[in-house]
N, CA, C and O atoms as a printed pandas DataFrame, in Angstrom:
     atom_number atom_name residue_name chain_id  residue_number  x_coord  y_coord  z_coord
0              1         N          MET        A               1 -128.710  180.569  -37.564
1              2        CA          MET        A               1 -128.705  180.049  -36.208
2              3         C          MET        A               1 -129.162  178.582  -36.222
3              4         O          MET        A               1 -130.065  178.196  -36.965
4              5         N          LYS        A               2 -128.523  177.807  -35.396
5              6        CA          LYS        A               2 -128.876  176.404  -35.239
6              7         C          LYS        A               2 -129.324  176.182  -33.801
7              8         O          LYS        A               2 -128.644  176.620  -32.873
8              9         N          GLU        A               3 -130.448  175.514  -33.601
9             10        CA          GLU        A               3 -130.919  175.187  -32.251
10            11         C          GLU        A               3 -131.016  173.677  -32.120
11            12         O          GLU        A               3 -131.629  173.003  -32.948
12            13         N          ILE        A               4 -130.394  173.154  -31.053
13            14        CA          ILE        A               4 -130.397  171.715  -30.810
14            15         C          ILE        A               4 -130.697  171.457  -29.331
15            16         O          ILE        A               4 -130.567  172.351  -28.495
16            17         N          THR        A               5 -131.093  170.242  -29.027
17            18        CA          THR        A               5 -131.303  169.814  -27.641
18            19         C          THR        A               5 -130.323  168.685  -27.351
19            20         O          THR        A               5 -130.127  167.789  -28.172
20            21         N          ARG        A               6 -129.713  168.742  -26.174
21            22        CA          ARG        A               6 -128.758  167.713  -25.769
22            23         C          ARG        A               6 -129.099  167.228  -24.366
23            24         O          ARG        A               6 -129.555  167.996  -23.519
24            25         N          ASN        A               7 -128.869  165.936  -24.138
25            26        CA          ASN        A               7 -128.982  165.388  -22.788
26            27         C          ASN        A               7 -127.796  165.839  -21.959
27            28         O          ASN        A               7 -126.701  166.029  -22.489
28            29         N          ILE        A               8 -128.001  166.010  -20.673
29            30        CA          ILE        A               8 -126.897  166.274  -19.763
30            31         C          ILE        A               8 -126.396  164.922  -19.287
31            32         O          ILE        A               8 -127.142  164.167  -18.663
32            33         N          GLY        A               9 -125.147  164.613  -19.575
33            34        CA          GLY        A               9 -124.574  163.326  -19.219
34            35         C          GLY        A               9 -123.749  163.408  -17.951
35            36         O          GLY        A               9 -123.818  164.386  -17.207
36            37         N          THR        A              10 -122.974  162.374  -17.718
37            38        CA          THR        A              10 -122.046  162.354  -16.585
38            39         C          THR        A              10 -120.701  161.798  -17.040
39            40         O          THR        A              10 -120.618  161.006  -17.978
40            41         N          ASN        A              11 -119.663  162.231  -16.355
41            42        CA          ASN        A              11 -118.320  161.716  -16.587
42            43         C          ASN        A              11 -117.562  161.797  -15.272
43            44         O          ASN        A              11 -117.355  162.881  -14.727
44            45         N          ARG        A              12 -117.148  160.633  -14.766
45            46        CA          ARG        A              12 -116.398  160.549  -13.517
46            47         C          ARG        A              12 -117.104  161.281  -12.367
47            48         O          ARG        A              12 -116.477  161.982  -11.573
48            49         N          GLY        A              13 -118.409  161.097  -12.307
49            50        CA          GLY        A              13 -119.194  161.660  -11.224
50            51         C          GLY        A              13 -119.603  163.113  -11.398
51            52         O          GLY        A              13 -120.280  163.665  -10.530
52            53         N          ASN        A              14 -119.212  163.745  -12.495
53            54        CA          ASN        A              14 -119.586  165.131  -12.767
54            55         C          ASN        A              14 -120.595  165.206  -13.900
55            56         O          ASN        A              14 -120.590  164.369  -14.803
56            57         N          ARG        A              15 -121.457  166.208  -13.849
57            58        CA          ARG        A              15 -122.398  166.444  -14.946
58            59         C          ARG        A              15 -121.633  166.956  -16.157
59            60         O          ARG        A              15 -120.601  167.614  -16.026
60            61         N          ARG        A              16 -122.158  166.640  -17.347
61            62        CA          ARG        A              16 -121.435  166.962  -18.573
62            63         C          ARG        A              16 -122.383  167.370  -19.688
63            64         O          ARG        A              16 -123.431  166.755  -19.887
64            65         N          VAL        A              17 -122.001  168.422  -20.419
65            66        CA          VAL        A              17 -122.691  168.830  -21.646
66            67         C          VAL        A              17 -121.675  168.704  -22.771
67            68         O          VAL        A              17 -120.601  169.304  -22.725
68            69         N          TRP        A              18 -122.030  167.916  -23.782
69            70        CA          TRP        A              18 -121.131  167.608  -24.902
70            71         C          TRP        A              18 -121.801  168.061  -26.195
71            72         O          TRP        A              18 -122.913  167.638  -26.510
72            73         N          ILE        A              19 -121.113  168.924  -26.938
73            74        CA          ILE        A              19 -121.623  169.428  -28.219
74            75         C          ILE        A              19 -120.534  169.179  -29.246
75            76         O          ILE        A              19 -119.369  169.495  -29.005
76            77         N          GLU        A              20 -120.906  168.608  -30.403
77            78        CA          GLU        A              20 -119.884  168.279  -31.394
78            79         C          GLU        A              20 -120.421  168.323  -32.805
79            80         O          GLU        A              20 -121.631  168.311  -33.033
80            81         N          GLY        A              21 -119.502  168.373  -33.743
81            82        CA          GLY        A              21 -119.801  168.131  -35.139
82            83         C          GLY        A              21 -120.320  169.297  -35.945
83            84         O          GLY        A              21 -119.967  170.453  -35.709
84            85         N          LYS        A              22 -121.171  168.965  -36.910
85            86        CA          LYS        A              22 -121.649  169.927  -37.898
86            87         C          LYS        A              22 -122.404  171.096  -37.289
87            88         O          LYS        A              22 -122.369  172.202  -37.828
88            89         N          SER        A              23 -123.090  170.867  -36.165
89            90        CA          SER        A              23 -123.817  171.964  -35.525
90            91         C          SER        A              23 -122.870  173.111  -35.190
91            92         O          SER        A              23 -123.244  174.278  -35.305
92            93         N          LEU        A              24 -121.657  172.788  -34.780
93            94        CA          LEU        A              24 -120.649  173.810  -34.482
94            95         C          LEU        A              24 -119.972  174.299  -35.761
95            96         O          LEU        A              24 -119.857  175.503  -35.987
96            97         N          ALA        A              25 -119.528  173.366  -36.590
97            98        CA          ALA        A              25 -118.768  173.715  -37.793
98            99         C          ALA        A              25 -119.569  174.592  -38.753
99           100         O          ALA        A              25 -119.007  175.485  -39.387
100          101         N          ASN        A              26 -120.869  174.348  -38.866
101          102        CA          ASN        A              26 -121.694  175.131  -39.779
102          103         C          ASN        A              26 -121.779  176.602  -39.382
103          104         O          ASN        A              26 -122.101  177.450  -40.214
104          105         N          GLU        A              27 -121.495  176.909  -38.127
105          106        CA          GLU        A              27 -121.490  178.303  -37.649
106          107         C          GLU        A              27 -120.058  178.789  -37.395
107          108         O          GLU        A              27 -119.842  179.771  -36.684
108          109         N          SER        A              28 -119.083  178.087  -37.988
109          110        CA          SER        A              28 -117.656  178.448  -37.916
110          111         C          SER        A              28 -117.042  178.352  -36.527
111          112         O          SER        A              28 -116.099  179.078  -36.211
112          113         N          TRP        A              29 -117.577  177.451  -35.689
113          114        CA          TRP        A              29 -116.936  177.125  -34.411
114          115         C          TRP        A              29 -116.081  175.893  -34.672
115          116         O          TRP        A              29 -116.539  174.763  -34.502
116          117         N          ASN        A              30 -114.842  176.116  -35.084
117          118        CA          ASN        A              30 -113.948  175.039  -35.480
118          119         C          ASN        A              30 -112.888  174.786  -34.419
119          120         O          ASN        A              30 -112.712  175.587  -33.501
120          121         N          LYS        A              31 -112.189  173.676  -34.549
121          122        CA          LYS        A              31 -111.099  173.340  -33.634
122          123         C          LYS        A              31 -110.160  174.535  -33.497
123          124         O          LYS        A              31 -109.721  175.117  -34.489
124          125         N          GLY        A              32 -109.857  174.893  -32.233
125          126        CA          GLY        A              32 -108.945  175.993  -31.966
126          127         C          GLY        A              32 -109.607  177.344  -31.777
127          128         O          GLY        A              32 -108.956  178.279  -31.311
128          129         N          THR        A              33 -110.894  177.479  -32.128
129          130        CA          THR        A              33 -111.596  178.742  -31.921
130          131         C          THR        A              33 -111.628  179.063  -30.435
131          132         O          THR        A              33 -112.013  178.220  -29.624
132          133         N          ARG        A              34 -111.226  180.274  -30.074
133          134        CA          ARG        A              34 -111.174  180.677  -28.669
134          135         C          ARG        A              34 -112.473  181.372  -28.272
135          136         O          ARG        A              34 -113.119  182.047  -29.074
136          137         N          TYR        A              35 -112.833  181.178  -26.986
137          138        CA          TYR        A              35 -114.063  181.774  -26.469
138          139         C          TYR        A              35 -113.961  181.961  -24.960
139          140         O          TYR        A              35 -113.072  181.421  -24.301
140          141         N          LYS        A              36 -114.898  182.740  -24.438
141          142        CA          LYS        A              36 -115.027  182.871  -22.986
142          143         C          LYS        A              36 -116.405  182.363  -22.588
143          144         O          LYS        A              36 -117.358  182.456  -23.362
144          145         N          ARG        A              37 -116.506  181.822  -21.371
145          146        CA          ARG        A              37 -117.753  181.256  -20.862
146          147         C          ARG        A              37 -118.312  182.204  -19.812
147          148         O          ARG        A              37 -117.631  182.552  -18.847
148          149         N          ILE        A              38 -119.561  182.618  -20.008
149          150        CA          ILE        A              38 -120.239  183.519  -19.077
150          151         C          ILE        A              38 -121.424  182.766  -18.486
151          152         O          ILE        A              38 -122.293  182.296  -19.220
152          153         N          GLU        A              39 -121.460  182.652  -17.163
153          154        CA          GLU        A              39 -122.556  181.940  -16.507
154          155         C          GLU        A              39 -123.814  182.802  -16.516
155          156         O          GLU        A              39 -123.757  184.010  -16.286
156          157         N          THR        A              40 -124.955  182.159  -16.788
157          158        CA          THR        A              40 -126.262  182.798  -16.714
158          159         C          THR        A              40 -127.074  182.072  -15.646
159          160         O          THR        A              40 -126.565  181.156  -15.000
160          161         N          ALA        A              41 -128.307  182.463  -15.458
161          162        CA          ALA        A              41 -129.137  181.883  -14.395
162          163         C          ALA        A              41 -129.251  180.363  -14.506
163          164         O          ALA        A              41 -129.162  179.669  -13.493
164          165         N          ASN        A              42 -129.446  179.834  -15.714
165          166        CA          ASN        A              42 -129.647  178.396  -15.910
166          167         C          ASN        A              42 -128.778  177.843  -17.020
167          168         O          ASN        A              42 -129.205  176.948  -17.751
168          169         N          GLY        A              43 -127.566  178.358  -17.160
169          170        CA          GLY        A              43 -126.684  177.881  -18.216
170          171         C          GLY        A              43 -125.504  178.807  -18.434
171          172         O          GLY        A              43 -124.955  179.377  -17.491
172          173         N          TRP        A              44 -125.122  178.946  -19.713
173          174        CA          TRP        A              44 -123.967  179.766  -20.066
174          175         C          TRP        A              44 -124.151  180.380  -21.433
175          176         O          TRP        A              44 -124.945  179.920  -22.253
176          177         N          GLU        A              45 -123.383  181.446  -21.650
177          178        CA          GLU        A              45 -123.149  181.974  -22.980
178          179         C          GLU        A              45 -121.674  181.746  -23.274
179          180         O          GLU        A              45 -120.815  182.119  -22.476
180          181         N          LEU        A              46 -121.381  181.142  -24.405
181          182        CA          LEU        A              46 -120.020  180.979  -24.875
182          183         C          LEU        A              46 -119.834  182.013  -25.973
183          184         O          LEU        A              46 -120.456  181.925  -27.031
184          185         N          VAL        A              47 -118.983  182.986  -25.720
185          186        CA          VAL        A              47 -118.823  184.123  -26.624
186          187         C          VAL        A              47 -117.465  184.034  -27.306
187          188         O          VAL        A              47 -116.432  183.913  -26.647
188          189         N          ARG        A              48 -117.480  184.095  -28.619
189          190        CA          ARG        A              48 -116.237  184.048  -29.385
190          191         C          ARG        A              48 -115.343  185.215  -28.948
191          192         O          ARG        A              48 -115.787  186.361  -28.873
192          193         N          ASP        A              49 -114.072  184.898  -28.661
193          194        CA          ASP        A              49 -113.121  185.893  -28.174
194          195         C          ASP        A              49 -111.723  185.411  -28.539
195          196         O          ASP        A              49 -111.254  184.407  -28.003
196          197         N          ASP        A              50 -111.050  186.123  -29.452
197          198        CA          ASP        A              50 -109.720  185.701  -29.913
198          199         C          ASP        A              50 -108.718  185.551  -28.776
199          200         O          ASP        A              50 -107.729  184.832  -28.917
200          201         N          ASN        A              51 -108.958  186.221  -27.649
201          202        CA          ASN        A              51 -108.070  186.132  -26.485
202          203         C          ASN        A              51 -108.705  185.334  -25.353
203          204         O          ASN        A              51 -108.214  185.367  -24.224
204          205         N          GLY        A              52 -109.782  184.622  -25.636
205          206        CA          GLY        A              52 -110.503  183.872  -24.614
206          207         C          GLY        A              52 -109.666  182.756  -24.011
207          208         O          GLY        A              52 -108.758  182.233  -24.657
208          209         N          PRO        A              53 -109.973  182.394  -22.769
209          210        CA          PRO        A              53 -109.196  181.367  -22.072
210          211         C          PRO        A              53 -109.526  179.934  -22.495
211          212         O          PRO        A              53 -108.782  179.007  -22.174
212          213         N          LEU        A              54 -110.624  179.751  -23.206
213          214        CA          LEU        A              54 -111.075  178.408  -23.601
214          215         C          LEU        A              54 -111.010  178.274  -25.112
215          216         O          LEU        A              54 -111.049  179.268  -25.837
216          217         N          LYS        A              55 -110.910  177.022  -25.585
217          218        CA          LYS        A              55 -110.906  176.823  -27.032
218          219         C          LYS        A              55 -111.618  175.531  -27.405
219          220         O          LYS        A              55 -111.723  174.598  -26.608
220          221         N          ILE        A              56 -112.100  175.506  -28.636
221          222        CA          ILE        A              56 -112.791  174.343  -29.177
222          223         C          ILE        A              56 -111.783  173.212  -29.358
223          224         O          ILE        A              56 -110.700  173.415  -29.908
224          225         N          ALA        A              57 -112.144  172.033  -28.897
225          226        CA          ALA        A              57 -111.304  170.838  -29.017
226          227         C          ALA        A              57 -111.758  170.019  -30.217
227          228         O          ALA        A              57 -112.477  170.518  -31.083
228          229         N          GLY        A              58 -111.340  168.777  -30.265
229          230        CA          GLY        A              58 -111.756  167.855  -31.317
230          231         C          GLY        A              58 -110.795  167.833  -32.479
231          232         O          GLY        A              58 -109.614  168.150  -32.340
232          233         N          GLY        A              59 -111.320  167.452  -33.627
233          234        CA          GLY        A              59 -110.511  167.354  -34.838
234          235         C          GLY        A              59 -110.940  168.376  -35.867
235          236         O          GLY        A              59 -111.897  169.121  -35.656
236          237         N          ASP        A              60 -110.233  168.409  -36.976
237          238        CA          ASP        A              60 -110.536  169.386  -38.020
238          239         C          ASP        A              60 -111.954  169.225  -38.564
239          240         O          ASP        A              60 -112.593  170.218  -38.912
240          241         N          ASN        A              61 -112.449  168.005  -38.642
241          242        CA          ASN        A              61 -113.785  167.764  -39.176
242          243         C          ASN        A              61 -114.824  167.503  -38.094
243          244         O          ASN        A              61 -115.990  167.260  -38.404
244          245         N          ARG        A              62 -114.414  167.550  -36.826
245          246        CA          ARG        A              62 -115.338  167.254  -35.734
246          247         C          ARG        A              62 -115.003  168.118  -34.515
247          248         O          ARG        A              62 -114.403  167.628  -33.558
248          249         N          PRO        A              63 -115.390  169.409  -34.544
249          250        CA          PRO        A              63 -115.136  170.261  -33.383
250          251         C          PRO        A              63 -115.958  169.790  -32.181
251          252         O          PRO        A              63 -117.055  169.256  -32.338
252          253         N          VAL        A              64 -115.407  169.997  -30.969
253          254        CA          VAL        A              64 -116.050  169.517  -29.745
254          255         C          VAL        A              64 -115.996  170.592  -28.666
255          256         O          VAL        A              64 -114.961  171.223  -28.450
256          257         N          ILE        A              65 -117.127  170.790  -27.995
257          258        CA          ILE        A              65 -117.177  171.549  -26.750
258          259         C          ILE        A              65 -117.590  170.560  -25.675
259          260         O          ILE        A              65 -118.634  169.916  -25.777
260          261         N          ASP        A              66 -116.766  170.446  -24.649
261          262        CA          ASP        A              66 -117.011  169.513  -23.551
262          263         C          ASP        A              66 -117.033  170.304  -22.241
263          264         O          ASP        A              66 -115.984  170.676  -21.715
264          265         N          LEU        A              67 -118.217  170.553  -21.729
265          266        CA          LEU        A              67 -118.372  171.230  -20.448
266          267         C          LEU        A              67 -118.568  170.154  -19.394
267          268         O          LEU        A              67 -119.580  169.454  -19.408
268          269         N          CYS        A              68 -117.622  170.011  -18.486
269          270        CA          CYS        A              68 -117.685  168.951  -17.506
270          271         C          CYS        A              68 -116.998  169.399  -16.230
271          272         O          CYS        A              68 -115.882  169.919  -16.261
272          273         N          GLY        A              69 -117.674  169.193  -15.104
273          274        CA          GLY        A              69 -117.088  169.544  -13.814
274          275         C          GLY        A              69 -118.162  169.920  -12.821
275          276         O          GLY        A              69 -119.352  169.898  -13.134
276          277         N          GLY        A              70 -117.739  170.262  -11.636
277          278        CA          GLY        A              70 -118.677  170.642  -10.588
278          279         C          GLY        A              70 -119.532  171.834  -10.964
279          280         O          GLY        A              70 -120.688  171.921  -10.552
280          281         N          TYR        A              71 -118.981  172.755  -11.743
281          282        CA          TYR        A              71 -119.736  173.946  -12.149
282          283         C          TYR        A              71 -120.953  173.583  -13.001
283          284         O          TYR        A              71 -121.964  174.284  -12.962
284          285         N          VAL        A              72 -120.868  172.503  -13.766
285          286        CA          VAL        A              72 -122.004  172.087  -14.603
286          287         C          VAL        A              72 -123.151  171.600  -13.713
287          288         O          VAL        A              72 -124.303  171.990  -13.904
288          289         N          GLY        A              73 -122.826  170.751  -12.747
289          290        CA          GLY        A              73 -123.851  170.255  -11.822
290          291         C          GLY        A              73 -124.498  171.366  -11.029
291          292         O          GLY        A              73 -125.706  171.339  -10.791
292          293         N          LYS        A              74 -123.708  172.346  -10.614
293          294        CA          LYS        A              74 -124.241  173.471   -9.841
294          295         C          LYS        A              74 -125.191  174.313  -10.680
295          296         O          LYS        A              74 -126.301  174.624  -10.248
296          297         N          THR        A              75 -124.752  174.679  -11.877
297          298        CA          THR        A              75 -125.554  175.561  -12.731
298          299         C          THR        A              75 -126.793  174.863  -13.281
299          300         O          THR        A              75 -127.844  175.490  -13.413
300          301         N          LEU        A              76 -126.686  173.581  -13.602
301          302        CA          LEU        A              76 -127.796  172.864  -14.230
302          303         C          LEU        A              76 -128.500  171.903  -13.270
303          304         O          LEU        A              76 -129.101  170.919  -13.700
304          305         N          SER        A              77 -128.423  172.190  -11.985
305          306        CA          SER        A              77 -129.090  171.357  -10.981
306          307         C          SER        A              77 -130.584  171.266  -11.280
307          308         O          SER        A              77 -131.255  172.283  -11.454
308          309         N          GLY        A              78 -131.098  170.034  -11.336
309          310        CA          GLY        A              78 -132.521  169.825  -11.593
310          311         C          GLY        A              78 -132.883  169.660  -13.056
311          312         O          GLY        A              78 -134.030  169.337  -13.367
312          313         N          PHE        A              79 -131.944  169.872  -13.961
313          314        CA          PHE        A              79 -132.203  169.736  -15.393
314          315         C          PHE        A              79 -131.626  168.430  -15.914
315          316         O          PHE        A              79 -130.599  167.959  -15.424
316          317         N          GLU        A              80 -132.288  167.844  -16.911
317          318        CA          GLU        A              80 -131.786  166.647  -17.574
318          319         C          GLU        A              80 -131.392  166.907  -19.019
319          320         O          GLU        A              80 -130.689  166.098  -19.624
320          321         N          LYS        A              81 -131.838  168.029  -19.577
321          322        CA          LYS        A              81 -131.540  168.390  -20.962
322          323         C          LYS        A              81 -131.198  169.876  -21.031
323          324         O          LYS        A              81 -131.547  170.657  -20.145
324          325         N          VAL        A              82 -130.507  170.241  -22.105
325          326        CA          VAL        A              82 -130.234  171.644  -22.382
326          327         C          VAL        A              82 -130.653  171.968  -23.805
327          328         O          VAL        A              82 -130.640  171.108  -24.686
328          329         N          THR        A              83 -131.021  173.212  -24.011
329          330        CA          THR        A              83 -131.246  173.736  -25.348
330          331         C          THR        A              83 -130.021  174.558  -25.699
331          332         O          THR        A              83 -129.571  175.387  -24.909
332          333         N          VAL        A              84 -129.482  174.325  -26.891
333          334        CA          VAL        A              84 -128.268  174.986  -27.345
334          335         C          VAL        A              84 -128.597  175.775  -28.600
335          336         O          VAL        A              84 -129.071  175.213  -29.588
336          337         N          LYS        A              85 -128.343  177.090  -28.561
337          338        CA          LYS        A              85 -128.530  177.952  -29.721
338          339         C          LYS        A              85 -127.155  178.396  -30.182
339          340         O          LYS        A              85 -126.397  178.992  -29.416
340          341         N          ILE        A              86 -126.835  178.106  -31.436
341          342        CA          ILE        A              86 -125.502  178.363  -31.963
342          343         C          ILE        A              86 -125.582  179.404  -33.075
343          344         O          ILE        A              86 -126.288  179.215  -34.065
344          345         N          THR        A              87 -124.850  180.505  -32.901
345          346        CA          THR        A              87 -124.677  181.502  -33.951
346          347         C          THR        A              87 -123.177  181.656  -34.197
347          348         O          THR        A              87 -122.373  181.026  -33.509
348          349         N          ALA        A              88 -122.800  182.465  -35.147
349          350        CA          ALA        A              88 -121.395  182.630  -35.486
350          351         C          ALA        A              88 -120.585  183.240  -34.344
351          352         O          ALA        A              88 -119.386  182.980  -34.247
352          353         N          ASN        A              89 -121.199  184.038  -33.483
353          354        CA          ASN        A              89 -120.455  184.720  -32.425
354          355         C          ASN        A              89 -120.770  184.266  -31.016
355          356         O          ASN        A              89 -120.039  184.601  -30.084
356          357         N          LYS        A              90 -121.852  183.502  -30.839
357          358        CA          LYS        A              90 -122.257  183.132  -29.482
358          359         C          LYS        A              90 -122.993  181.804  -29.483
359          360         O          LYS        A              90 -123.743  181.489  -30.407
360          361         N          ILE        A              91 -122.763  181.034  -28.431
361          362        CA          ILE        A              91 -123.509  179.800  -28.187
362          363         C          ILE        A              91 -124.203  179.965  -26.844
363          364         O          ILE        A              91 -123.553  180.240  -25.836
364          365         N          THR        A              92 -125.514  179.798  -26.828
365          366        CA          THR        A              92 -126.282  179.895  -25.590
366          367         C          THR        A              92 -126.712  178.494  -25.193
367          368         O          THR        A              92 -127.308  177.763  -25.984
368          369         N          ILE        A              93 -126.400  178.130  -23.949
369          370        CA          ILE        A              93 -126.742  176.814  -23.412
370          371         C          ILE        A              93 -127.621  177.048  -22.195
371          372         O          ILE        A              93 -127.223  177.747  -21.263
372          373         N          GLN        A              94 -128.822  176.461  -22.199
373          374        CA          GLN        A              94 -129.753  176.712  -21.110
374          375         C          GLN        A              94 -130.541  175.448  -20.777
375          376         O          GLN        A              94 -130.974  174.715  -21.666
376          377         N          GLY        A              95 -130.719  175.207  -19.473
377          378        CA          GLY        A              95 -131.554  174.093  -19.036
378          379         C          GLY        A              95 -132.944  174.212  -19.636
379          380         O          GLY        A              95 -133.537  175.290  -19.599
380          381         N          THR        A              96 -133.481  173.120  -20.192
381          382        CA          THR        A              96 -134.744  173.209  -20.935
382          383         C          THR        A              96 -135.953  173.443  -20.045
383          384         O          THR        A              96 -136.907  174.086  -20.482
384          385         N          ALA        A              97 -135.951  172.951  -18.825
385          386        CA          ALA        A              97 -137.103  173.175  -17.952
386          387         C          ALA        A              97 -137.293  174.666  -17.687
387          388         O          ALA        A              97 -138.423  175.130  -17.536
388          389         N          ALA        A              98 -136.197  175.415  -17.631
389          390        CA          ALA        A              98 -136.290  176.862  -17.415
390          391         C          ALA        A              98 -137.005  177.517  -18.585
391          392         O          ALA        A              98 -137.798  178.437  -18.385
392          393         N          LEU        A              99 -136.737  177.055  -19.810
393          394        CA          LEU        A              99 -137.409  177.611  -20.976
394          395         C          LEU        A              99 -138.897  177.304  -20.939
395          396         O          LEU        A              99 -139.710  178.165  -21.275
396          397         N          ALA        A             100 -139.268  176.099  -20.541
397          398        CA          ALA        A             100 -140.678  175.723  -20.461
398          399         C          ALA        A             100 -141.401  176.592  -19.437
399          400         O          ALA        A             100 -142.537  177.006  -19.670
400          401         N          LEU        A             101 -140.751  176.873  -18.302
401          402        CA          LEU        A             101 -141.358  177.707  -17.261
402          403         C          LEU        A             101 -141.546  179.123  -17.778
403          404         O          LEU        A             101 -142.592  179.723  -17.532
404          405         N          LEU        A             102 -140.573  179.677  -18.485
405          406        CA          LEU        A             102 -140.699  181.030  -19.038
406          407         C          LEU        A             102 -141.841  181.110  -20.036
407          408         O          LEU        A             102 -142.564  182.106  -20.068
408          409         N          ILE        A             103 -142.015  180.075  -20.854
409          410        CA          ILE        A             103 -143.109  180.059  -21.829
410          411         C          ILE        A             103 -144.446  180.063  -21.094
411          412         O          ILE        A             103 -145.367  180.777  -21.490
412          413         N          GLN        A             104 -144.561  179.268  -20.022
413          414        CA          GLN        A             104 -145.796  179.231  -19.237
414          415         C          GLN        A             104 -146.089  180.583  -18.608
415          416         O          GLN        A             104 -147.229  181.048  -18.631
416          417         N          LEU        A             105 -145.076  181.209  -18.052
417          418        CA          LEU        A             105 -145.268  182.498  -17.403
418          419         C          LEU        A             105 -145.665  183.586  -18.391
419          420         O          LEU        A             105 -146.425  184.494  -18.055
420          421         N          ALA        A             106 -145.143  183.491  -19.617
421          422        CA          ALA        A             106 -145.442  184.487  -20.635
422          423         C          ALA        A             106 -146.848  184.321  -21.208
423          424         O          ALA        A             106 -147.402  185.272  -21.759
424          425         N          ALA        A             107 -147.427  183.137  -21.088
425          426        CA          ALA        A             107 -148.742  182.868  -21.694
426          427         C          ALA        A             107 -149.874  183.531  -20.938
427          428         O          ALA        A             107 -151.035  183.399  -21.324
């Protein structure tokens, strides 16, 4: 499993989460890999699915996931960063402030 933190950016007035490169490729998320996106309370799960409606973009040596649109701003409202956990079958993307709050509540 690979865990990374990414800033939430903007593109044409929409919030954007951009994940690329070795972090994806090392877990076999390569260009053309199909997946489905499942919304969670503060992010998404991207689940590998051979019949999924979405697919990894980019090039052979630089796979890219680009989440951009109104749905990103709605789901990640109030967050500036996300924590991304990448495994061979699932990518979990979650606003980082939510993780900090859960840690505080658990303590």
